[in-house]
MIDRENSE-142513 format. One line per 5 residues: for each residue x, y, z of C-alpha. Coordinates in steps of 0.5 Angstrom, whole numbers, plus 500, padded with zeros to 3 digits. Each point is the difference from the previous one (the first is absolute). Layout:
<atoms>
X/Y/Z | ...
</atoms>
This chain:
<atoms>
453/756/654 | 504/497/496 | 496/501/493 | 500/507/502 | 507/502/501
501/496/494 | 496/504/496 | 502/506/503 | 507/499/497 | 497/498/494
497/506/499 | 506/504/502 | 504/496/495 | 495/501/495 | 500/508/501
507/500/500 | 501/497/494 | 495/505/497 | 504/505/503 | 506/498/495
496/500/493 | 499/506/496 | 508/500/498 | 498/501/493 | 496/507/501
507/503/500 | 501/499/493 | 495/505/499 | 504/505/495 | 506/495/500
498/495/495 | 492/499/500 | 495/501/494 | 501/507/499 | 508/500/501
500/494/494 | 495/503/495 | 504/506/500 | 507/496/500 | 497/496/494
498/507/496 | 506/503/501 | 504/495/498 | 495/500/494 | 501/507/498
508/499/499 | 503/498/493 | 502/493/502 | 496/495/496 | 501/495/506
498/504/505 | 494/496/501 | 505/494/501 | 504/503/505 | 493/503/504
498/493/501 | 507/498/502 | 501/505/505 | 492/500/503 | 502/493/501
506/501/504 | 497/505/503 | 494/495/502 | 504/495/503 | 504/505/504
493/504/503 | 498/492/502 | 506/498/503 | 500/507/504 | 492/499/502
502/493/502 | 507/502/505 | 496/506/503 | 494/496/502 | 505/494/502
503/505/504 | 494/503/504 | 498/492/501 | 506/498/503 | 500/505/505
492/501/502 | 498/493/498 | 506/495/500 | 503/503/506 | 507/499/496
503/507/500 | 501/506/505 | 496/506/498 | 507/503/499 | 501/495/495
494/502/497 | 500/507/499 | 508/499/497 | 497/496/495 | 494/504/498
505/505/499 | 504/497/496 | 494/499/496 | 498/507/500 | 507/501/496
499/495/495 | 494/503/498 | 502/506/500 | 505/499/495 | 494/496/496
496/507/500 | 506/503/497 | 501/496/494 | 492/499/498 | 499/507/502
507/501/494 | 496/496/495 | 493/502/501 | 502/508/499 | 507/500/497
500/494/495 | 505/501/494 | 503/496/495 | 506/499/504 | 495/499/507
497/494/495 | 507/497/498 | 502/500/508 | 493/499/503 | 501/491/501
506/500/502 | 498/506/505 | 495/496/503 | 504/494/500 | 505/504/504
496/503/505 | 504/498/507 | 498/493/503 | 495/499/506 | 504/495/503
503/504/505 | 493/503/502 | 499/492/503 | 508/499/502 | 499/501/509
508/501/501 | 501/505/494 | 494/504/502 | 502/499/508 | 508/502/498
497/507/495 | 502/507/502 | 495/502/505 | 494/505/497 | 500/507/503
496/501/506 | 499/508/500 | 493/500/496 | 503/506/495 | 506/497/499
495/493/498 | 496/505/496 | 507/503/496 | 502/493/499 | 493/498/497
500/506/495 | 507/498/498 | 500/493/499 | 494/502/495 | 504/504/496
506/495/500 | 495/495/496 | 498/505/496 | 507/501/498 | 501/493/499
494/499/496 | 504/506/496 | 506/495/499 | 496/494/498 | 495/503/495
507/504/496 | 498/507/503 | 507/502/501 | 500/506/499 | 494/502/505
503/495/505 | 507/504/499 | 496/506/501 | 497/498/507 | 505/495/503
505/506/503 | 495/503/504 | 497/493/503 | 506/498/501 | 502/506/504
494/499/504 | 501/493/502 | 507/502/502 | 497/507/504 | 494/494/503
505/496/502 | 497/493/500 | 505/495/497 | 495/495/496 | 496/505/496
507/504/499 | 503/494/497 | 494/499/496 | 501/507/497 | 508/499/499
498/494/496 | 495/503/495 | 504/506/499 | 506/496/498 | 496/496/496
498/506/496 | 507/502/500 | 502/493/496 | 494/501/496 | 502/507/498
508/498/498 | 503/503/506 | 503/494/502 | 506/504/505 | 494/503/504
495/494/500 | 507/496/503 | 501/505/505 | 492/499/503 | 499/493/499
507/500/505 | 496/505/505 | 494/496/499 | 503/494/503 | 503/504/505
493/502/503 | 497/493/498 | 505/497/506 | 497/506/504 | 493/497/498
502/493/501 | 497/500/493 | 504/493/498 | 496/499/494 | 501/508/498
507/500/501 | 501/494/495 | 496/502/495 | 504/508/499 | 506/495/502
498/496/493 | 499/507/496 | 507/503/503 | 503/493/498 | 497/502/492
502/507/500 | 506/499/503 | 502/494/496 | 497/502/494 | 499/507/498
506/503/504 | 505/494/498 | 502/498/507 | 499/492/500 | 504/498/506
497/505/505 | 494/498/497 | 501/493/501 | 503/501/507 | 493/502/502
496/496/496 | 504/494/505 | 498/504/506 | 492/500/497 | 500/493/499
500/499/508 | 496/505/501 | 495/497/495 | 500/494/505 | 499/504/506
493/504/497 | 497/493/499 | 503/498/493 | 495/502/495 | 501/497/494
499/506/496 | 505/503/504 | 505/495/499 | 499/501/493 | 500/507/499
507/500/503 | 502/493/496 | 498/504/493 | 503/507/502 | 507/497/502
499/495/494 | 500/507/496 | 506/503/503 | 504/494/499 | 498/500/493
502/507/499 | 507/498/504 | 501/494/494 | 499/494/505 | 495/497/495
500/493/503 | 498/503/507 | 495/504/498 | 497/495/496 | 500/496/507
496/506/504 | 495/501/495 | 498/492/500 | 499/500/507 | 496/507/500
495/497/495 | 497/494/503 | 499/505/506 | 497/505/496 | 495/495/498
498/498/507 | 499/507/502 | 497/503/493 | 497/494/496 | 503/499/493
497/505/496 | 503/506/503 | 505/505/498 | 506/498/505 | 499/493/497
501/503/493 | 506/505/502 | 503/494/503 | 500/496/494 | 502/505/496
506/501/504 | 501/493/500 | 501/500/493 | 504/507/499 | 505/496/505
500/494/496 | 501/504/493 | 506/503/503 | 503/493/502 | 498/498/492
494/495/502 | 496/502/495 | 495/495/500 | 499/500/507 | 499/507/500
495/500/495 | 496/496/505 | 500/504/505 | 498/506/495 | 495/496/497
497/499/508 | 500/507/502 | 497/502/492 | 494/495/502 | 499/503/507
500/507/497 | 495/498/495 | 496/496/505 | 500/506/505 | 502/506/496
496/505/504 | 504/499/506 | 507/501/496 | 503/507/498 | 501/500/493
507/500/500 | 501/494/503 | 495/498/494 | 505/503/495 | 506/497/504
498/493/500 | 498/499/493 | 506/504/497 | 505/496/504 | 496/494/498
501/502/492 | 507/501/502 | 500/492/502 | 496/498/494 | 504/503/495
506/496/501 | 496/496/496 | 498/502/493 | 494/497/499 | 497/502/507
501/508/498 | 493/501/496 | 496/496/506 | 504/504/505 | 498/507/497
493/498/500 | 500/498/507 | 503/506/501 | 495/505/496 | 494/496/504
503/500/507 | 501/508/499
</atoms>
């Protein structure tokens, strides 16, 4: 009898485990062999000589994300159906969160496969690396505290359709297609306000604000970021509230020239970053933008402190050869140059230039030009280095 019961339990456990397999099938049409081939072909058809290298980096980033997504979905099922560690409700919340992350990935790979041009290729690596973290989908406390989904099936279907449109806005902004994004964003945000489900409304507002920033309308983007923060708070989305607030710090302090107001907001956001889980990338992003505001205000030593604090956090979050790391080295060079510390500035410009040469495909051409040009200015202080600096500038461009 004991043997029979034990065998039955083992069979039941295997059956439940088998029911949790097949998570990889959800990647069909998102990141499978056909999509991979389409993206590779689309990148190759552009005029960028580094398109193949960019595709390799993008594919590696998406492979890693896809594997992590499948593993997390499999674990979410096992935790309920096999290990009995979580409720059915929590499993549903984790699955809904993962479905949202999959939709974002689908929007980006669709853009890569069907709309790739030179600008998209230039931004592709950063866009793939900057997809929202999956960590929230494993945070039981955050999921339990999240805003509840619509109960009405009609409203739920409306939200699902709207979420896909918001994901498309994200992809357009990340791919540098600002005019197309701006053409769609007002209708998307208006529909989000009408439907009235705060989580997707806040996301729509955030990407609208980003598109406004990229389109040069700083005043409008600042107002939209402010509204994003309000709706994100209503949606109980601390991570998005911090992200929108961090962007608003930059727009207020740098684009609109209101540094004191920006720094007051940044002080509050520092507390919210901690409450939202103290994500290294979120902390680094805030420190970096505060550093830019402080430099604009002329507080060079304080700006330097913020950039130096941001640098190891960026490396921890993004790796050593990332655009954010290069940008921070570049800003450190700038603020050291402001203080007349030419050798120290040159060292940081050198590091930024080396990163941009290693990971050129993940950096915008404007960053490469800025880094190279600034390093030339420092080296010209010593005449014997002029020829080498000019040669290096030509090679970097």
